[in-house]
C-alpha positions in Angstrom: 35.2 -19.7 -11.5 32.1 -20.4 -9.2 30.2 -23.4 -7.9 27.8 -24.7 -10.4 25.9 -26.0 -7.7 25.8 -22.5 -5.7 24.6 -20.8 -9.0 21.7 -22.9 -9.7 20.6 -22.5 -5.9 21.4 -18.4 -6.2 19.2 -18.7 -9.7 16.2 -20.4 -8.1 16.3 -17.8 -5.1 15.9 -15.2 -7.7 13.2 -16.8 -9.6 11.2 -17.3 -6.0 11.8 -13.8 -4.8 10.9 -12.1 -8.0 7.8 -14.4 -8.1 6.7 -13.4 -4.6 7.4 -9.3 -6.1 4.9 -10.2 -8.6 2.1 -11.7 -6.2 3.1 -9.3 -3.9 2.5 -6.3 -6.5 -0.7 -7.9 -7.6 -2.0 -8.1 -4.1 -1.1 -4.5 -3.0 -3.4 -3.5 -6.2 -6.4 -5.8 -5.5 -6.3 -4.2 -1.7 -5.7 -0.4 -3.3 -8.9 -0.8 -5.4 -10.7 -2.4 -2.9 -9.8 0.3 -0.5 -10.7 3.1 -3.0 -14.4 1.3 -3.9 -15.0 1.3 -0.2 -14.0 4.8 0.3 -16.5 5.7 -2.3 -19.2 3.7 -0.8 -18.9 5.8 2.4 -18.4 8.8 0.7 -15.1 10.2 2.2 -13.7 13.4 1.0 -10.4 14.9 1.9 -10.3 18.4 3.6 -6.9 19.4 2.6 -5.3 16.7 3.4 -6.1 17.5 6.9 -9.2 15.8 8.1 -11.2 13.3 6.6 -15.3 13.8 6.1 -17.7 11.8 5.1 -21.2 13.6 3.8 -22.7 12.0 7.2 -20.7 14.7 9.1 -18.4 12.6 11.4 -14.4 12.7 10.3 -11.4 11.2 11.2 -8.4 13.6 11.7 -5.1 12.8 10.0 -4.4 11.7 6.2 -6.0 8.8 5.1 -3.1 7.6 3.4 -0.7 7.8 6.7 -3.2 7.9 9.8 -0.5 7.7 12.0 1.9 10.1 10.5 1.5 12.8 13.1 5.4 13.2 13.7 5.6 14.3 10.0 6.2 18.4 9.2 3.5 20.0 7.0 4.9 21.8 4.2 
């Protein structure tokens, strides 16, 4: 029904993509953990999601997870 050569190529592509996905998920997990640790080191605290403040009095405006999401409406 289908050409075996094409099936082999497709199977190889699927395996490669699955491996890339697993590696990407591992990297995302590692970066998320590093981000969490760094935030704790500089003592960042969220203030209702509007401002992010550290205990030293300086602040970042916007949400830490999505700093460029000013176009989203508040709920």
